[in-house]
N, C-alpha and C positions, 0 to 999 in steps of 0.2 A: 735434294734435301736429305739430311742425315736422319737415321732412324730415331735419334733422340729428340728431334724437333716435334712440336705439336702439330697434328693434322687438324684438330678441332679444339676450340676453346670457348667456354661459357664464362661471361663476366657479368656478375651482379644481375643475373637473369631472373625476372619476375614473370609469373604467368598464372592465369586462372582467377585474377581478382575481378575481372569484368563480370564473371558469373557468380560472384560473392563466395566462391569456394576456392580459395587459393591453393594451388598445387606446388608451385615453386616460389621461394622467397629469397631473392638476392643470392642465387646459386652460382658458385664458382667451381670449375674443374677444367682439366685439359686432358686430351687423349693423345698419346704419342704414336707416331707412325709405326706400323708393324706390330702393334700390341693386340692382345686378345682380352677384351674387357667384358665382365658380366655386369648386368644391371640387376640389383636386388631391391625388394620393397614389397609392401603389402599390396593386395588387390585394391585397385583404385587410387594408389599413391601417385600415379602419373607416369608409369614406365612407358606405355605406348605413346603418351603425349610427348615424352622426351624425344622419342624417335621422329614424331611429326615436326617438332621444332628443328631437329637436325636436318631433315629433308626439305624444310621450307614450306611444308604443307600448313603449318601454323607459325605465327610470328610472336615474339615475346612482347609483353606490355611495357617492359622496361629492361635495360641492359643490352648487352651485345652477344651475338653468336658468331664466332669467326671460324669459317672453314677456309683452309688454305686454297688459294686461287688454282683453278684447274682440277681440283680433286673431284672424281666422279663418285657418286653415292648410289647404292641400290639397296632396297629393303625387301626382305622376305616376310610377308605379312602372315597373320595367324589364320585368316580365312580368305577364300576367293571372293572378291566383291560381287554382290548379287547381280550387278549388271554385266558381269563377265562370265556367268555360269553357262550361257548358251553359245559362247564362242567355241570354235574348234581349237585343238591344241596349238596349231600353227598360228591362228589369229591371236590367241592368248600370249604367245611368245612375241609376236610382232608388236603387241601393245606394251611390252616391257621397254621398248625403245621409244625415245621421243623423235626419232627420225626413221626414215624408210631404210630397212636393211635388205640388201639384195642377196639372193641365194642363201636364205636363212636356214634351209633344211639341214645342211651339214653341221651347222652350229647347234641346231636342236639335237641332232643325233649325238653329238659329242657331249652335250650337257646332260642329256637323259642317261647316258652311260655313267656319268659322275654320280647321279642320284639313284642309280641302280633301277632304272625303269625303262621298259620297252613297250611303247604304245603307239597306235596309228596317229598320224598327224591330223587326220580329219575327224577324230572322235570328239564328241562334245564334252566340255569340262564337267558339267553336272553329272555325267554318267560314271565318274570315277568314285572309288571309295574314299573315305576320309584320309587313309594313309597315302593313297596315290595322289590325292589333291595336295597333301602336305609336301610330297616330293616335287610336284609341279610348281608349287609356290616357291620352293627353295631354288629350283632350277631357273625360274624366271628372274631371280636375283643374280644367280651365279653366271648366267649367260651374258650378263652385262660386263663381267669381269671388273668390278668396281675397285677403286682405291680404298673405299670405306664401305664395308658390308654390314648391314644392320639385319639381325635375325630375331624375329619376334616369335618365341615359343616354337623353334624349328623341330623339336622332337615330338610334338603333339601328334598322335596317331601313327607315328613311325613304329614299325616292328623292330625287333632286336637287330636284324641285319641292316635295316635302314639307319638306325642310330650308330651302329659300328662304322658304316660307310661314311656318314656325315662327320663323325669324330675324326676319322683318319684324314678326311679332306681338310678339316679346319686345322689339324696339326701341321699339315703341309702347306697351307695357304699363307703366302708370304706378306699379304697386304693386311690392312687393319680391320678387325672385326669387333663389333659390339653386339652382345647377345643377351636377350631376355629369356630365361628359362627357369623352371622349377625342378629340373632334373639334376640333382646334386652330383651324381657319379659322372654324368656327361660333362657338366661344367668343370669339374675338377680336373678332367683329363687335358684341358688346354688353356684354362684361364690363367692370366698372370696379373690380374687386377680386378677390383670391384668398385662400382659406383653404387652407393647405398642411398636410396630415396627414403628419408625419414618422414613418415606421414604426419608426424606431430610437429616437428620444427620446420617442415617444408624446405629443408636443406638437402644437399647431396654431399655425402661424405665419400672421400676417395681413399681406397686402401690398396696396398701392393701385396701380392702373394697369390697363391692358388686359392681356390674357392673354400676348401675345408679350413685352411689357415686363417682366412679372413673371417669366416663364421666364428672361429674360436676367439679371434681378436676382439670382435664386436661383443661376444658374450662376456669375455674377461673384462672388457672396459666397463660394460654396464654393471657387472657385479661389483667391481672396484668402486665405481661411483655410488652405487647403492649403499655399500658399506660406509663410505665416507659421509654420506648424507645421514645415515642412521646414527653414527657417532655424533655428528653436529646437532641432530635433532635432540639427542639425549642431553647434550651440554646446554642447548638453548632452553630446554624445559627446566633444567636445574637452575639456570640463571634467572629465569622468570619467577620460579618459586621463591628463590632467595630475595629477589627484588620486591616481591609482594610482602614477604616477611618483614624486611627492613622498612618498607614504606609505612607499614602499620605502627612501627615504633615511633615515628615522628622525629622532629628535630634534625640533628646531623645525619641521622640514618637515611633521611629522604635523599640526600646527595649520593649516598652509596647505592641506594635503590635505582636512582637515575642512571648512574654509571653502569650498573648491571643490565638495565634495559637496553642501553646503547650497545653494550657488548653483545647482547642477544641479537640485536638488529644487524650488527656487523656479521655475526655468524650466519644469519639468514641469507645474507648476500653472498657468503662463501659457498652456499650449497650449489652443487653442480646441476645443471639442467640435464638429468639423465634421460635417455630415451625410454619412454614407456614402452615396454616390450610390445611388438606388433600384436594386436588383438587377435585371438583365435576364436573361431565360432564356438558356441556353447555345445557340450555334448547333447546329442538328440536321439530320438527313437523314431523310426518309421513304423507307425502302427499298421498291422495287416488286416485286411478284410476278413471277417469271420464267416463261418458257415459256407465254405465253397464246396460245391458238389463235384466230385470227380477229380481227375488229374489231367495234367498237360502231357500229351503224348506226341513225340516227334518221330516220324517213321521215314521221312525222306526230306532231302534238301538239294539245292543246286550249288555247284561251285563254278568258278570262272578262272580260266588260265589261257593266256595268249589269244584272247578273243573267242575262245571256245567255251561252250556250256556243258557241264557234266552233271548227270543225274546221280545222286548218291542215296544209298539206303542206310538206315540206322534203326535203333530201337531204344529211344531214351524216354523214360517216364519221370515226370517231375510233379511231386505233390507238395503239400504244405510243409514249410520249414526245410525245403530242399534247395540247395544252391548249385547251379550248373555254370561252368565256365566254357565259353566258346573260344577255341584257339585256331590259329592259322595265319599264314603271312598276309601282308597288305594285298588287297585286291581279289582275295579268293571268294568273298561273298558274305563275310560275317555281318556287316551292317545291313546288307540287303535282307538276309534271313531275319535279323532282329526286327527290321521295319515291317516285314510281311507278317511276323508273329504279332507284332503290336497292333497291326490293322486287322488281324484275324483273317489274313488273305493267303496264308501259307498252306498250299494244298497238302503238304506232308505233315501238318501239325493240327491236332484236335485240341481245342481249348474249352473248358467248362463254360456253359452259358452263364451270363450275369457276372462273370469275373471282372473286377476293376483292374485295368492295366496301367501301371505307372511307368512311363517311358522317358528315360533320360537320353536325349539324342546328342551326339557329339557336336553337331552344328547349331544346337539350340533352336531348331526350326519348329519345335513344339510350342515355343513362346511367341506371342504376338509382340513384335518389337515396338508397336505403337502404344501398347498398354504401359502404364506405370507398374512398378513392382507390386504395389498394393492392389491395383485392379487385377493383376495376373493371379495373385493369391486368392482374391475373392472369387474369381472365376471357378476355381476347383473346389471351393468350400463356401457355397452361397449361404449355408445355414449357420456358419460359425459367427461368433460375435466379433465385433471390431477389435475388442480387447485381446481376444485369443489370437487373431491374425497378426496384430501388431507385435504381440509377445513372441510369436514364432519368427516373424520377420527380424526382430531384434536379435534373436539367437543366431541368426545368419548375418549379423552386422548390417542389416538393411534398415537403417534408421535415418532420421533427419531428411535431408534433401534426396538421399538415395532412394528411399521408398516411394517418393512422389515424382521421380524423373522417369521418362520413357525408358524402357528396357534397352531399346536400340542405342541410346546415348551412354549406357553404362559400359564398363570394361568387360572383356570376355569372362574374367574371373567372377565378376559380380553377376553376370548372367547365369553362370553355373550355380552360384549360391541361391538365386531365385528358383532355379530348377529343382534344387534339393528341398527348399522350403515348400514348394508345391507338392512334392512327393509325401512330405510329412502330413500335409492337410488332406491329401487324396486318399490315404489309407488303402493302398493297392493290395490285391490278392496275388498279383503277378508283377514283380519288379523287373524291368528290363533296363540295363545300364550299358551304354555304348561309350567306352573310354571316359569314365566319370572323373578321372584325375586331370583331364585337359584343362589348362588355364588356371587351375586352383592352386592358391598359395600353399607351399609345402607345410606350413604350420597347421593348416586345416585337415590335411590328408589322414593323420592318425584318428582324428575325431570321426571323419566320414567312414573310414575303414571299420571302426568299432561299431558304428550304427549299422552298417551292412552285415557285419559279422553276427549281430544280434537279431537281424530281421527274421521273423518267423513265418513269413509267407513263402511263395515259390519265387526264386530269383534266377535270372540269366544275366551273366556279366561278360563283357569283353574288355580286356585291359592289357596293354603291352608293358605295364609297369610291375615287374616281379615283386618289388618291396611292398607294394600296395596289396597285391593279391595274396601274398603270404600272410597278411593280417586278417584275412577273411576266410571263414570256414567254406571250403568248396567240397561238395559231396560227389560231384561227377564232372567229367571233362569231355566235351565233344570236339575233337580235333577235325576240322573240315578238310585238312590236307590228307588224312589217313583214310 
């Protein structure tokens, strides 16, 4: 097959109507062999659903999805399925294949080198850090050497070296790749086309060009359509006013008025359905707990490298309105330290009694996936009025069906927004944030960064996204590697 032929084609695909919340409406697009395509769209617009339709995990309610015969597909998911967390590394990779693979160890060695990870084959999956799990998820797709590689948020939790390694791999990968990501710099380095899921029209628009070019094309088109609509609206209003004026004159003037109304109606039809810009969450504040006695003092912590544990000493003091950033490569122990501090189980950390800790975990395991978003918010603020809770939820785009659906059924991005809404209601004295940009739509990130920048309690943050951290006031850095 030549490179210009389609490897995948959607024809008039409809999906989501059975749940009364349509995601895709008569969607058409095709993906050519050997191309690198980015999927863009708001949280909850159906990006991960699109991948499930491609892999056959879900089926369209109408229309056709055509994948060329014999094409192998592999997907790198955002999170390790809960029923696979207790598998060993070897068992996890064996599960990547739908057939028995003999002598799999050399293949595992080879693919772990690609993702820059050296780990024992008998280690349990849940024991790895978020960054290491991200690399293992990626490796489980790459080991299959698929014709069509689907990557769902592959840079989440990856440190700088991990992202550079993945970028280089994708540039050299000769097969077809479709990727969902919010990391603009990463996407721009290899993308040659974009599929844009419009959450309002339920259509998918296809663009050619690198990521930055396409973003500009979309913005320019929306601005042009808005200008055209504004001009038409002005003319329509003028015609209606003239029509009313002539209608009141009576006689022959009524015919003139009728023609003017008809002209106004024709203009109404000319108005272009412009994309309403993707909604952004409302600016918000995380109120801090008042009257905290004492300071947080970190004197020791553990780091991990090549299966060995190292005891480290430090002297970091954190009081009210002080922001600390934890740094270090994937797997060194940043998330472990944050979890111990959040549970007040870190032997090297003293925390004031009665302090309220707000903890944003990268895997959202502080959320009960069986709760609805509304129940989850009520849990942290039992004394708040329903009106206040609904208002805060709405600020994070948690309205309508979303607020009354189980958290486990929502997209990863929407889970993140639930977690932030809980922090607002919790009013913590100590805010702990582990990779708070993961899965979040790029439009929301400046709003979140501004809220964290203004937070006046004590804060500890881990993030591998430099653009995001630059927007937040950081008073001290604890580098676990040094």
